[in-house]
N, CA, C, O and the ligand as a Tripos MOL2 file, in Angstrom:
@<TRIPOS>MOLECULE
protein
  297   295    75     0     0
PROTEIN
NO_CHARGES

@<TRIPOS>ATOM
      1 N          68.0310 -112.5290  -41.2980 N.3       1 MET1
      2 CA         66.9820 -113.5610  -41.4110 C.3       1 MET1
      3 C          66.7930 -114.2210  -40.0560 C.2       1 MET1
      4 O          65.6840 -114.2750  -39.5240 O.2       1 MET1
      5 N          67.8540 -114.7040  -39.5240 N.am      2 ALA2
      6 CA         67.7670 -115.4470  -38.3040 C.3       2 ALA2
      7 C          67.2830 -114.5170  -37.1370 C.2       2 ALA2
      8 O          66.6080 -114.9590  -36.2070 O.2       2 ALA2
      9 N          67.6440 -113.2710  -37.2290 N.am      3 LEU3
     10 CA         67.2370 -112.2860  -36.2010 C.3       3 LEU3
     11 C          65.7240 -112.0910  -36.2280 C.2       3 LEU3
     12 O          65.0530 -112.0650  -35.1970 O.2       3 LEU3
     13 N          65.2360 -111.9600  -37.4050 N.am      4 SER4
     14 CA         63.8060 -111.6970  -37.5020 C.3       4 SER4
     15 C          63.0180 -112.9260  -37.1050 C.2       4 SER4
     16 O          61.8970 -112.8200  -36.6090 O.2       4 SER4
     17 N          63.5810 -114.0490  -37.3150 N.am      5 ASP5
     18 CA         62.8650 -115.2710  -36.9600 C.3       5 ASP5
     19 C          62.6320 -115.4340  -35.4420 C.2       5 ASP5
     20 O          61.7050 -116.0890  -34.9660 O.2       5 ASP5
     21 N          63.5840 -114.7610  -34.7180 N.am      6 THR6
     22 CA         63.4430 -114.8610  -33.2360 C.3       6 THR6
     23 C          62.2570 -114.0740  -32.7660 C.2       6 THR6
     24 O          61.8380 -114.2350  -31.6190 O.2       6 THR6
     25 N          61.6960 -113.2300  -33.5980 N.am      7 PHE7
     26 CA         60.5150 -112.4490  -33.2510 C.3       7 PHE7
     27 C          59.2650 -113.0670  -33.7530 C.2       7 PHE7
     28 O          58.1900 -112.4700  -33.6950 O.2       7 PHE7
     29 N          59.3990 -114.2850  -34.2570 N.am      8 HIS8
     30 CA         58.2170 -115.0370  -34.7170 C.3       8 HIS8
     31 C          58.1710 -116.3310  -33.9190 C.2       8 HIS8
     32 O          59.1660 -116.8450  -33.4090 O.2       8 HIS8
     33 N          56.9330 -116.8170  -33.8540 N.am      9 ALA9
     34 CA         56.7520 -118.0180  -33.1250 C.3       9 ALA9
     35 C          57.4340 -119.2300  -33.8660 C.2       9 ALA9
     36 O          57.2830 -119.4250  -35.0720 O.2       9 ALA9
     37 N          58.1540 -119.9850  -33.0910 N.am     10 HIS10
     38 CA         58.7510 -121.1690  -33.6060 C.3      10 HIS10
     39 C          58.7680 -122.2680  -32.5990 C.2      10 HIS10
     40 O          58.8090 -122.0060  -31.3970 O.2      10 HIS10
     41 N          58.7360 -123.5060  -33.0550 N.am     11 CYS11
     42 CA         58.6420 -124.6460  -32.1520 C.3      11 CYS11
     43 C          59.8900 -124.6940  -31.2970 C.2      11 CYS11
     44 O          60.9920 -124.7010  -31.8460 O.2      11 CYS11
     45 N          59.7740 -124.7270  -30.0000 N.am     12 PRO12
     46 CA         60.9160 -124.8650  -29.0960 C.3      12 PRO12
     47 C          61.5620 -126.2260  -29.1420 C.2      12 PRO12
     48 O          62.6680 -126.4200  -28.6370 O.2      12 PRO12
     49 N          60.8720 -127.1630  -29.7440 N.am     13 VAL13
     50 CA         61.4200 -128.4670  -29.7710 C.3      13 VAL13
     51 C          62.2910 -128.7080  -31.0060 C.2      13 VAL13
     52 O          63.4330 -129.1580  -30.9140 O.2      13 VAL13
     53 N          61.6900 -128.3820  -32.1950 N.am     14 CYS14
     54 CA         62.3980 -128.6390  -33.3910 C.3      14 CYS14
     55 C          62.6900 -127.3870  -34.1940 C.2      14 CYS14
     56 O          63.3260 -127.4730  -35.2450 O.2      14 CYS14
     57 N          62.2400 -126.2120  -33.7290 N.am     15 GLY15
     58 CA         62.5600 -124.9810  -34.3790 C.3      15 GLY15
     59 C          61.7170 -124.7190  -35.5990 C.2      15 GLY15
     60 O          62.0490 -123.8110  -36.3610 O.2      15 GLY15
     61 N          60.6510 -125.4510  -35.8380 N.am     16 ASN16
     62 CA         59.8470 -125.2690  -37.0120 C.3      16 ASN16
     63 C          59.1040 -123.9540  -36.9350 C.2      16 ASN16
     64 O          58.6010 -123.5640  -35.8810 O.2      16 ASN16
     65 N          59.0450 -123.2920  -38.0400 N.am     17 LEU17
     66 CA         58.3820 -121.9400  -38.0830 C.3      17 LEU17
     67 C          57.0200 -122.0490  -38.6420 C.2      17 LEU17
     68 O          56.2230 -121.1200  -38.5100 O.2      17 LEU17
     69 N          56.7180 -123.1280  -39.2540 N.am     18 GLU18
     70 CA         55.3990 -123.2490  -39.8210 C.3      18 GLU18
     71 C          54.4130 -123.8830  -38.8720 C.2      18 GLU18
     72 O          54.0820 -125.0650  -38.9600 O.2      18 GLU18
     73 N          53.9570 -123.0430  -37.9610 N.am     19 LEU19
     74 CA         53.0410 -123.5090  -36.9010 C.3      19 LEU19
     75 C          51.6120 -123.2180  -37.2440 C.2      19 LEU19
     76 O          51.3140 -122.3240  -38.0370 O.2      19 LEU19
     77 N          50.7130 -123.9900  -36.6320 N.am     20 GLN20
     78 CA         49.2910 -123.7840  -36.8230 C.3      20 GLN20
     79 C          48.5850 -123.2630  -35.6050 C.2      20 GLN20
     80 O          48.8440 -123.7060  -34.4860 O.2      20 GLN20
     81 N          47.6390 -122.2670  -35.8320 N.am     21 HIS21
     82 CA         46.8160 -121.8900  -34.7230 C.3      21 HIS21
     83 C          45.8350 -123.0070  -34.4310 C.2      21 HIS21
     84 O          45.1850 -123.5650  -35.3150 O.2      21 HIS21
     85 N          45.7630 -123.3050  -33.1340 N.am     22 ILE22
     86 CA         44.7840 -124.3130  -32.7160 C.3      22 ILE22
     87 C          43.9500 -123.7560  -31.5760 C.2      22 ILE22
     88 O          44.2420 -122.7120  -30.9940 O.2      22 ILE22
     89 N          42.9100 -124.5000  -31.2920 N.am     23 SER23
     90 CA         42.0280 -124.1000  -30.2020 C.3      23 SER23
     91 C          42.7850 -124.3220  -28.8280 C.2      23 SER23
     92 O          43.3220 -125.4010  -28.5750 O.2      23 SER23
     93 N          42.8010 -123.3080  -28.0000 N.am     24 PRO24
     94 CA         43.5170 -123.4230  -26.7060 C.3      24 PRO24
     95 C          43.1030 -124.6070  -25.9050 C.2      24 PRO24
     96 O          43.8580 -125.0640  -25.0470 O.2      24 PRO24
     97 N          41.9030 -125.1360  -26.1580 N.am     25 GLU25
     98 CA         41.4640 -126.2710  -25.4150 C.3      25 GLU25
     99 C          42.2950 -127.5070  -25.5860 C.2      25 GLU25
    100 O          42.3110 -128.4070  -24.7470 O.2      25 GLU25
    101 N          43.0300 -127.5230  -26.7760 N.am     26 HIS26
    102 CA         43.8490 -128.6640  -27.0360 C.3      26 HIS26
    103 C          45.1660 -128.7060  -26.2970 C.2      26 HIS26
    104 O          45.8450 -129.7320  -26.2550 O.2      26 HIS26
    105 N          45.5090 -127.5950  -25.7280 N.am     27 VAL27
    106 CA         46.7410 -127.5490  -24.9720 C.3      27 VAL27
    107 C          46.4630 -127.8060  -23.4810 C.2      27 VAL27
    108 O          45.7130 -127.0660  -22.8430 O.2      27 VAL27
    109 N          47.0310 -128.7790  -22.9830 N.am     28 HIS28
    110 CA         46.7950 -129.1720  -21.5880 C.3      28 HIS28
    111 C          47.8780 -128.6180  -20.7140 C.2      28 HIS28
    112 O          48.9130 -128.1710  -21.2080 O.2      28 HIS28
    113 N          47.6590 -128.6400  -19.4290 N.am     29 GLY29
    114 CA         48.6430 -128.1120  -18.5280 C.3      29 GLY29
    115 C          48.0260 -127.0090  -17.6940 C.2      29 GLY29
    116 O          47.0180 -126.3950  -18.0460 O.2      29 GLY29
    117 N          48.7140 -126.7830  -16.5230 N.am     30 ALA30
    118 CA         48.2030 -125.7390  -15.5910 C.3      30 ALA30
    119 C          48.2940 -124.3520  -16.1970 C.2      30 ALA30
    120 O          47.4190 -123.5080  -16.0020 O.2      30 ALA30
    121 N          49.3610 -124.1380  -16.9290 N.am     31 LEU31
    122 CA         49.5620 -122.8050  -17.4900 C.3      31 LEU31
    123 C          48.5850 -122.4970  -18.6100 C.2      31 LEU31
    124 O          48.2970 -121.3340  -18.8920 O.2      31 LEU31
    125 N          48.0640 -123.5670  -19.2630 N.am     32 GLY32
    126 CA         47.1670 -123.3710  -20.3590 C.3      32 GLY32
    127 C          45.9660 -122.5400  -19.9390 C.2      32 GLY32
    128 O          45.4970 -121.7150  -20.7220 O.2      32 GLY32
    129 N          45.4520 -122.7290  -18.7290 N.am     33 ILE33
    130 CA         44.2970 -122.0100  -18.2600 C.3      33 ILE33
    131 C          44.6480 -120.5260  -18.1790 C.2      33 ILE33
    132 O          43.8420 -119.6710  -18.5450 O.2      33 ILE33
    133 N          45.8140 -120.2330  -17.7130 N.am     34 VAL34
    134 CA         46.2610 -118.8500  -17.5870 C.3      34 VAL34
    135 C          46.3790 -118.1720  -18.9610 C.2      34 VAL34
    136 O          45.9470 -117.0370  -19.1620 O.2      34 VAL34
    137 N          46.9790 -118.9130  -19.8880 N.am     35 TRP35
    138 CA         47.1630 -118.3870  -21.2150 C.3      35 TRP35
    139 C          45.8170 -118.0750  -21.8800 C.2      35 TRP35
    140 O          45.6170 -117.0450  -22.5240 O.2      35 TRP35
    141 N          44.9270 -119.0200  -21.6820 N.am     36 ARG36
    142 CA         43.6180 -118.8450  -22.2510 C.3      36 ARG36
    143 C          42.9020 -117.6040  -21.7400 C.2      36 ARG36
    144 O          42.2460 -116.8890  -22.4980 O.2      36 ARG36
    145 N          43.0410 -117.3580  -20.4250 N.am     37 LEU37
    146 CA         42.4550 -116.2230  -19.8280 C.3      37 LEU37
    147 C          43.0780 -114.9290  -20.3690 C.2      37 LEU37
    148 O          42.4210 -113.8990  -20.5220 O.2      37 LEU37
    149 N          44.3640 -115.0410  -20.6450 N.am     38 LEU38
    150 CA         45.1040 -113.8840  -21.2380 C.3      38 LEU38
    151 C          44.8420 -113.6870  -22.6780 C.2      38 LEU38
    152 O          45.1900 -112.6450  -23.2330 O.2      38 LEU38
    153 N          44.2530 -114.6290  -23.2950 N.am     39 GLY39
    154 CA         43.9480 -114.5460  -24.7370 C.3      39 GLY39
    155 C          45.1870 -114.8370  -25.5750 C.2      39 GLY39
    156 O          45.2530 -114.3690  -26.7120 O.2      39 GLY39
    157 N          46.1630 -115.5770  -25.0840 N.am     40 VAL40
    158 CA         47.2970 -115.9090  -25.8060 C.3      40 VAL40
    159 C          46.9840 -117.0830  -26.7490 C.2      40 VAL40
    160 O          46.4370 -118.0880  -26.2970 O.2      40 VAL40
    161 N          47.3110 -116.9840  -28.0280 N.am     41 PRO41
    162 CA         46.9320 -118.0080  -28.9460 C.3      41 PRO41
    163 C          47.7480 -119.2940  -28.7480 C.2      41 PRO41
    164 O          48.9200 -119.2830  -28.3710 O.2      41 PRO41
    165 N          47.0590 -120.3800  -29.0230 N.am     42 ALA42
    166 CA         47.7040 -121.7130  -28.9490 C.3      42 ALA42
    167 C          48.2010 -122.1150  -30.2940 C.2      42 ALA42
    168 O          47.5150 -121.9310  -31.3000 O.2      42 ALA42
    169 N          49.4250 -122.6810  -30.3300 N.am     43 LEU43
    170 CA         50.0150 -123.0980  -31.5080 C.3      43 LEU43
    171 C          50.3340 -124.6050  -31.5310 C.2      43 LEU43
    172 O          50.5060 -125.2250  -30.4810 O.2      43 LEU43
    173 N          50.4110 -125.1810  -32.7400 N.am     44 ARG44
    174 CA         50.7740 -126.5370  -32.8240 C.3      44 ARG44
    175 C          51.8060 -126.7450  -33.8780 C.2      44 ARG44
    176 O          51.7150 -126.1860  -34.9710 O.2      44 ARG44
    177 N          52.8180 -127.5680  -33.5550 N.am     45 CYS45
    178 CA         53.8670 -127.8640  -34.5350 C.3      45 CYS45
    179 C          53.5260 -129.2220  -35.2200 C.2      45 CYS45
    180 O          53.3450 -130.2520  -34.5690 O.2      45 CYS45
    181 N          53.4540 -129.1570  -36.5240 N.am     46 GLU46
    182 CA         52.9780 -130.2920  -37.2500 C.3      46 GLU46
    183 C          54.0270 -131.4660  -37.1460 C.2      46 GLU46
    184 O          53.6280 -132.5750  -36.7910 O.2      46 GLU46
    185 N          55.2830 -131.2680  -37.4290 N.am     47 PRO47
    186 CA         56.2430 -132.3370  -37.4570 C.3      47 PRO47
    187 C          56.3690 -133.1130  -36.1120 C.2      47 PRO47
    188 O          56.4350 -134.3420  -36.1040 O.2      47 PRO47
    189 N          56.4010 -132.3900  -35.0130 N.am     48 CYS48
    190 CA         56.6190 -133.1480  -33.7340 C.3      48 CYS48
    191 C          55.3970 -133.0480  -32.8640 C.2      48 CYS48
    192 O          55.4360 -133.4580  -31.7040 O.2      48 CYS48
    193 N          54.3210 -132.5200  -33.3810 N.am     49 ARG49
    194 CA         53.0840 -132.4600  -32.6590 C.3      49 ARG49
    195 C          53.1220 -131.8040  -31.2760 C.2      49 ARG49
    196 O          52.3730 -132.1750  -30.3730 O.2      49 ARG49
    197 N          53.9800 -130.8560  -31.1420 N.am     50 TYR50
    198 CA         54.1640 -130.1190  -29.9350 C.3      50 TYR50
    199 C          53.1110 -128.9930  -29.9140 C.2      50 TYR50
    200 O          52.9420 -128.2760  -30.9000 O.2      50 TYR50
    201 N          52.4090 -128.8510  -28.7770 N.am     51 LYS51
    202 CA         51.4360 -127.7990  -28.6440 C.3      51 LYS51
    203 C          51.8650 -126.8860  -27.5460 C.2      51 LYS51
    204 O          52.2730 -127.3450  -26.4790 O.2      51 LYS51
    205 N          51.7830 -125.5940  -27.7790 N.am     52 TYR52
    206 CA         52.1370 -124.6120  -26.7920 C.3      52 TYR52
    207 C          51.5550 -123.2800  -27.0970 C.2      52 TYR52
    208 O          50.9480 -123.0660  -28.1470 O.2      52 TYR52
    209 N          51.7480 -122.3670  -26.1540 N.am     53 PHE53
    210 CA         51.1930 -121.0210  -26.3150 C.3      53 PHE53
    211 C          52.3240 -120.0810  -26.6120 C.2      53 PHE53
    212 O          53.4290 -120.2250  -26.0870 O.2      53 PHE53
    213 N          52.0390 -119.1040  -27.4670 N.am     54 SER54
    214 CA         53.0230 -118.1000  -27.7620 C.3      54 SER54
    215 C          52.3810 -116.7840  -28.1240 C.2      54 SER54
    216 O          51.3580 -116.7340  -28.8070 O.2      54 SER54
    217 N          53.0070 -115.7070  -27.6490 N.am     55 VAL55
    218 CA         52.4920 -114.3730  -27.9500 C.3      55 VAL55
    219 C          53.0680 -113.9110  -29.2480 C.2      55 VAL55
    220 O          52.5460 -112.9660  -29.8390 O.2      55 VAL55
    221 N          54.1270 -114.5330  -29.7260 N.am     56 LEU56
    222 CA         54.8400 -114.1240  -30.9040 C.3      56 LEU56
    223 C          53.9510 -114.4330  -32.1350 C.2      56 LEU56
    224 O          53.2460 -115.4410  -32.1630 O.2      56 LEU56
    225 N          54.0000 -113.5760  -33.1120 N.am     57 PRO57
    226 CA         53.2080 -113.7870  -34.3280 C.3      57 PRO57
    227 C          53.8060 -114.9140  -35.1800 C.2      57 PRO57
    228 O          55.0150 -115.1450  -35.1850 O.2      57 PRO57
    229 N          52.9170 -115.6020  -35.8970 N.am     58 LEU58
    230 CA         53.4240 -116.5970  -36.8280 C.3      58 LEU58
    231 C          54.1470 -115.9030  -38.0130 C.2      58 LEU58
    232 O          53.8180 -114.7900  -38.4250 O.2      58 LEU58
    233 N          55.1140 -116.6110  -38.5060 N.am     59 ARG59
    234 CA         55.8640 -116.0730  -39.6520 C.3      59 ARG59
    235 C          54.9700 -116.1630  -40.9010 C.2      59 ARG59
    236 O          54.2710 -117.1540  -41.1100 O.2      59 ARG59
    237 N          55.0090 -115.1490  -41.6870 N.am     60 GLU60
    238 CA         54.1950 -115.2620  -42.8920 C.3      60 GLU60
    239 C          54.8170 -116.2760  -43.8340 C.2      60 GLU60
    240 O          56.0170 -116.2520  -44.1110 O.2      60 GLU60
    241 N          54.0100 -117.1160  -44.2890 N.am     61 MET61
    242 CA         54.5020 -118.1470  -45.1860 C.3      61 MET61
    243 C          54.8030 -117.5430  -46.5890 C.2      61 MET61
    244 O          53.9490 -116.9280  -47.2280 O.2      61 MET61
    245 N          55.9950 -117.7470  -47.0000 N.am     62 GLN62
    246 CA         56.3980 -117.2850  -48.3730 C.3      62 GLN62
    247 C          55.9380 -118.2300  -49.3810 C.2      62 GLN62
    248 O          56.3400 -119.3920  -49.3300 O.2      62 GLN62
    249 N          55.1190 -117.8390  -50.3110 N.am     63 PRO63
    250 CA         54.7560 -118.7660  -51.4120 C.3      63 PRO63
    251 C          55.9350 -119.0470  -52.2430 C.2      63 PRO63
    252 O          56.6610 -118.1410  -52.6500 O.2      63 PRO63
    253 N          56.1360 -120.2830  -52.5000 N.am     64 GLU64
    254 CA         57.3310 -120.7330  -53.3470 C.3      64 GLU64
    255 C          57.2210 -120.1560  -54.6830 C.2      64 GLU64
    256 O          56.1690 -120.1860  -55.3220 O.2      64 GLU64
    257 N          58.3280 -119.6190  -55.1180 N.am     65 GLU65
    258 CA         58.3480 -119.0230  -56.4650 C.3      65 GLU65
    259 C          58.2690 -120.0930  -57.5280 C.2      65 GLU65
    260 O          59.1510 -120.9430  -57.6600 O.2      65 GLU65
    261 N          57.1960 -120.0280  -58.2750 N.am     66 GLU66
    262 CA         57.0920 -120.9890  -59.3450 C.3      66 GLU66
    263 C          57.4080 -120.3160  -60.6890 C.2      66 GLU66
    264 O          56.7670 -119.3440  -61.0900 O.2      66 GLU66
    265 N          58.4110 -120.8650  -61.3600 N.am     67 PRO67
    266 CA         58.7500 -120.2720  -62.7000 C.3      67 PRO67
    267 C          57.7230 -120.6910  -63.7280 C.2      67 PRO67
    268 O          57.8670 -121.6860  -64.4380 O.2      67 PRO67
    269 N          56.6610 -119.8680  -63.7720 N.am     68 VAL68
    270 CA         55.5370 -120.1630  -64.6450 C.3      68 VAL68
    271 C          55.9560 -119.8870  -66.0340 C.2      68 VAL68
    272 O          55.8310 -120.7490  -66.9040 O.2      68 VAL68
    273 N          56.4620 -118.6870  -66.2820 N.am     69 ARG69
    274 CA         56.8030 -118.2470  -67.6520 C.3      69 ARG69
    275 C          58.1050 -118.9060  -68.1040 C.2      69 ARG69
    276 O          58.2510 -119.2910  -69.2650 O.2      69 ARG69
    277 N          59.0440 -119.0280  -67.1700 N.am     70 ALA70
    278 CA         60.3530 -119.5320  -67.5350 C.3      70 ALA70
    279 C          60.2820 -120.9720  -67.9200 C.2      70 ALA70
    280 O          60.7500 -121.8120  -67.1500 O.2      70 ALA70
    281 N          59.7460 -121.3180  -69.0280 N.am     71 SER71
    282 CA         59.7020 -122.6760  -69.4920 C.3      71 SER71
    283 C          60.7540 -122.8750  -70.6770 C.2      71 SER71
    284 O          60.4980 -123.5170  -71.6960 O.2      71 SER71
    285 N          61.8900 -122.2850  -70.4310 N.am     72 SER72
    286 CA         62.8860 -122.3770  -71.5430 C.3      72 SER72
    287 C          63.7750 -123.5520  -71.2940 C.2      72 SER72
    288 O          64.8800 -123.4230  -70.7660 O.2      72 SER72
    289 N          63.2870 -124.6910  -71.6750 N.am     73 ALA73
    290 CA         64.0300 -125.9350  -71.4610 C.3      73 ALA73
    291 C          65.0830 -126.1000  -72.5010 C.2      73 ALA73
    292 O          66.0730 -126.8080  -72.3130 O.2      73 ALA73
    293 N          64.8460 -125.4060  -73.6560 N.am     74 ASP74
    294 CA         65.7910 -125.4690  -74.7510 C.3      74 ASP74
    295 C          65.9710 -126.9060  -75.2640 C.2      74 ASP74
    296 O          66.7420 -127.1380  -76.1950 O.2      74 ASP74
    297 ZN         58.3040 -129.0100  -33.4780 Zn       75 ZN75
@<TRIPOS>BOND
     1     1     2 1
     2     2     3 1
     3     3     4 2
     4     3     5 am
     5     5     6 1
     6     6     7 1
     7     7     8 2
     8     7     9 am
     9     9    10 1
    10    10    11 1
    11    11    12 2
    12    11    13 am
    13    13    14 1
    14    14    15 1
    15    15    16 2
    16    15    17 am
    17    17    18 1
    18    18    19 1
    19    19    20 2
    20    19    21 am
    21    21    22 1
    22    22    23 1
    23    23    24 2
    24    23    25 am
    25    25    26 1
    26    26    27 1
    27    27    28 2
    28    27    29 am
    29    29    30 1
    30    30    31 1
    31    31    32 2
    32    31    33 am
    33    33    34 1
    34    34    35 1
    35    35    36 2
    36    35    37 am
    37    37    38 1
    38    38    39 1
    39    39    40 2
    40    39    41 am
    41    41    42 1
    42    42    43 1
    43    43    44 2
    44    43    45 am
    45    45    46 1
    46    46    47 1
    47    47    48 2
    48    47    49 am
    49    49    50 1
    50    50    51 1
    51    51    52 2
    52    51    53 am
    53    53    54 1
    54    54    55 1
    55    55    56 2
    56    55    57 am
    57    57    58 1
    58    58    59 1
    59    59    60 2
    60    59    61 am
    61    61    62 1
    62    62    63 1
    63    63    64 2
    64    63    65 am
    65    65    66 1
    66    66    67 1
    67    67    68 2
    68    67    69 am
    69    69    70 1
    70    70    71 1
    71    71    72 2
    72    71    73 am
    73    73    74 1
    74    74    75 1
    75    75    76 2
    76    75    77 am
    77    77    78 1
    78    78    79 1
    79    79    80 2
    80    79    81 am
    81    81    82 1
    82    82    83 1
    83    83    84 2
    84    83    85 am
    85    85    86 1
    86    86    87 1
    87    87    88 2
    88    87    89 am
    89    89    90 1
    90    90    91 1
    91    91    92 2
    92    91    93 am
    93    93    94 1
    94    94    95 1
    95    95    96 2
    96    95    97 am
    97    97    98 1
    98    98    99 1
    99    99   100 2
   100    99   101 am
   101   101   102 1
   102   102   103 1
   103   103   104 2
   104   103   105 am
   105   105   106 1
   106   106   107 1
   107   107   108 2
   108   107   109 am
   109   109   110 1
   110   110   111 1
   111   111   112 2
   112   111   113 am
   113   113   114 1
   114   114   115 1
   115   115   116 2
   116   115   117 am
   117   117   118 1
   118   118   119 1
   119   119   120 2
   120   119   121 am
   121   121   122 1
   122   122   123 1
   123   123   124 2
   124   123   125 am
   125   125   126 1
   126   126   127 1
   127   127   128 2
   128   127   129 am
   129   129   130 1
   130   130   131 1
   131   131   132 2
   132   131   133 am
   133   133   134 1
   134   134   135 1
   135   135   136 2
   136   135   137 am
   137   137   138 1
   138   138   139 1
   139   139   140 2
   140   139   141 am
   141   141   142 1
   142   142   143 1
   143   143   144 2
   144   143   145 am
   145   145   146 1
   146   146   147 1
   147   147   148 2
   148   147   149 am
   149   149   150 1
   150   150   151 1
   151   151   152 2
   152   151   153 am
   153   153   154 1
   154   154   155 1
   155   155   156 2
   156   155   157 am
   157   157   158 1
   158   158   159 1
   159   159   160 2
   160   159   161 am
   161   161   162 1
   162   162   163 1
   163   163   164 2
   164   163   165 am
   165   165   166 1
   166   166   167 1
   167   167   168 2
   168   167   169 am
   169   169   170 1
   170   170   171 1
   171   171   172 2
   172   171   173 am
   173   173   174 1
   174   174   175 1
   175   175   176 2
   176   175   177 am
   177   177   178 1
   178   178   179 1
   179   179   180 2
   180   179   181 am
   181   181   182 1
   182   182   183 1
   183   183   184 2
   184   183   185 am
   185   185   186 1
   186   186   187 1
   187   187   188 2
   188   187   189 am
   189   189   190 1
   190   190   191 1
   191   191   192 2
   192   191   193 am
   193   193   194 1
   194   194   195 1
   195   195   196 2
   196   195   197 am
   197   197   198 1
   198   198   199 1
   199   199   200 2
   200   199   201 am
   201   201   202 1
   202   202   203 1
   203   203   204 2
   204   203   205 am
   205   205   206 1
   206   206   207 1
   207   207   208 2
   208   207   209 am
   209   209   210 1
   210   210   211 1
   211   211   212 2
   212   211   213 am
   213   213   214 1
   214   214   215 1
   215   215   216 2
   216   215   217 am
   217   217   218 1
   218   218   219 1
   219   219   220 2
   220   219   221 am
   221   221   222 1
   222   222   223 1
   223   223   224 2
   224   223   225 am
   225   225   226 1
   226   226   227 1
   227   227   228 2
   228   227   229 am
   229   229   230 1
   230   230   231 1
   231   231   232 2
   232   231   233 am
   233   233   234 1
   234   234   235 1
   235   235   236 2
   236   235   237 am
   237   237   238 1
   238   238   239 1
   239   239   240 2
   240   239   241 am
   241   241   242 1
   242   242   243 1
   243   243   244 2
   244   243   245 am
   245   245   246 1
   246   246   247 1
   247   247   248 2
   248   247   249 am
   249   249   250 1
   250   250   251 1
   251   251   252 2
   252   251   253 am
   253   253   254 1
   254   254   255 1
   255   255   256 2
   256   255   257 am
   257   257   258 1
   258   258   259 1
   259   259   260 2
   260   259   261 am
   261   261   262 1
   262   262   263 1
   263   263   264 2
   264   263   265 am
   265   265   266 1
   266   266   267 1
   267   267   268 2
   268   267   269 am
   269   269   270 1
   270   270   271 1
   271   271   272 2
   272   271   273 am
   273   273   274 1
   274   274   275 1
   275   275   276 2
   276   275   277 am
   277   277   278 1
   278   278   279 1
   279   279   280 2
   280   279   281 am
   281   281   282 1
   282   282   283 1
   283   283   284 2
   284   283   285 am
   285   285   286 1
   286   286   287 1
   287   287   288 2
   288   287   289 am
   289   289   290 1
   290   290   291 1
   291   291   292 2
   292   291   293 am
   293   293   294 1
   294   294   295 1
   295   295   296 2
@<TRIPOS>SUBSTRUCTURE
     1 MET1         2 RESIDUE 1 A MET
     2 ALA2         6 RESIDUE 1 A ALA
     3 LEU3        10 RESIDUE 1 A LEU
     4 SER4        14 RESIDUE 1 A SER
     5 ASP5        18 RESIDUE 1 A ASP
     6 THR6        22 RESIDUE 1 A THR
     7 PHE7        26 RESIDUE 1 A PHE
     8 HIS8        30 RESIDUE 1 A HIS
     9 ALA9        34 RESIDUE 1 A ALA
    10 HIS10       38 RESIDUE 1 A HIS
    11 CYS11       42 RESIDUE 1 A CYS
    12 PRO12       46 RESIDUE 1 A PRO
    13 VAL13       50 RESIDUE 1 A VAL
    14 CYS14       54 RESIDUE 1 A CYS
    15 GLY15       58 RESIDUE 1 A GLY
    16 ASN16       62 RESIDUE 1 A ASN
    17 LEU17       66 RESIDUE 1 A LEU
    18 GLU18       70 RESIDUE 1 A GLU
    19 LEU19       74 RESIDUE 1 A LEU
    20 GLN20       78 RESIDUE 1 A GLN
    21 HIS21       82 RESIDUE 1 A HIS
    22 ILE22       86 RESIDUE 1 A ILE
    23 SER23       90 RESIDUE 1 A SER
    24 PRO24       94 RESIDUE 1 A PRO
    25 GLU25       98 RESIDUE 1 A GLU
    26 HIS26      102 RESIDUE 1 A HIS
    27 VAL27      106 RESIDUE 1 A VAL
    28 HIS28      110 RESIDUE 1 A HIS
    29 GLY29      114 RESIDUE 1 A GLY
    30 ALA30      118 RESIDUE 1 A ALA
    31 LEU31      122 RESIDUE 1 A LEU
    32 GLY32      126 RESIDUE 1 A GLY
    33 ILE33      130 RESIDUE 1 A ILE
    34 VAL34      134 RESIDUE 1 A VAL
    35 TRP35      138 RESIDUE 1 A TRP
    36 ARG36      142 RESIDUE 1 A ARG
    37 LEU37      146 RESIDUE 1 A LEU
    38 LEU38      150 RESIDUE 1 A LEU
    39 GLY39      154 RESIDUE 1 A GLY
    40 VAL40      158 RESIDUE 1 A VAL
    41 PRO41      162 RESIDUE 1 A PRO
    42 ALA42      166 RESIDUE 1 A ALA
    43 LEU43      170 RESIDUE 1 A LEU
    44 ARG44      174 RESIDUE 1 A ARG
    45 CYS45      178 RESIDUE 1 A CYS
    46 GLU46      182 RESIDUE 1 A GLU
    47 PRO47      186 RESIDUE 1 A PRO
    48 CYS48      190 RESIDUE 1 A CYS
    49 ARG49      194 RESIDUE 1 A ARG
    50 TYR50      198 RESIDUE 1 A TYR
    51 LYS51      202 RESIDUE 1 A LYS
    52 TYR52      206 RESIDUE 1 A TYR
    53 PHE53      210 RESIDUE 1 A PHE
    54 SER54      214 RESIDUE 1 A SER
    55 VAL55      218 RESIDUE 1 A VAL
    56 LEU56      222 RESIDUE 1 A LEU
    57 PRO57      226 RESIDUE 1 A PRO
    58 LEU58      230 RESIDUE 1 A LEU
    59 ARG59      234 RESIDUE 1 A ARG
    60 GLU60      238 RESIDUE 1 A GLU
    61 MET61      242 RESIDUE 1 A MET
    62 GLN62      246 RESIDUE 1 A GLN
    63 PRO63      250 RESIDUE 1 A PRO
    64 GLU64      254 RESIDUE 1 A GLU
    65 GLU65      258 RESIDUE 1 A GLU
    66 GLU66      262 RESIDUE 1 A GLU
    67 PRO67      266 RESIDUE 1 A PRO
    68 VAL68      270 RESIDUE 1 A VAL
    69 ARG69      274 RESIDUE 1 A ARG
    70 ALA70      278 RESIDUE 1 A ALA
    71 SER71      282 RESIDUE 1 A SER
    72 SER72      286 RESIDUE 1 A SER
    73 ALA73      290 RESIDUE 1 A ALA
    74 ASP74      294 RESIDUE 1 A ASP
    75 ZN75       297 GROUP 0 **** ****
């Protein structure tokens, strides 16, 4: 699990894997221009509001398993 996560984009600040694609214009900095020219997607971390560029793909969000049928409360 941990190994596969290293191949997915995660926040370098807090390690959050649930990042959002944002417009590259929102990421400031000298390197931002370079990344934009290279077509590297910009990502944003919701919890710490950190914005950065990453070539790694976002991890697919696993839908939480909802026990719809299992309503056996007894
Ligand atoms: Zn973060």
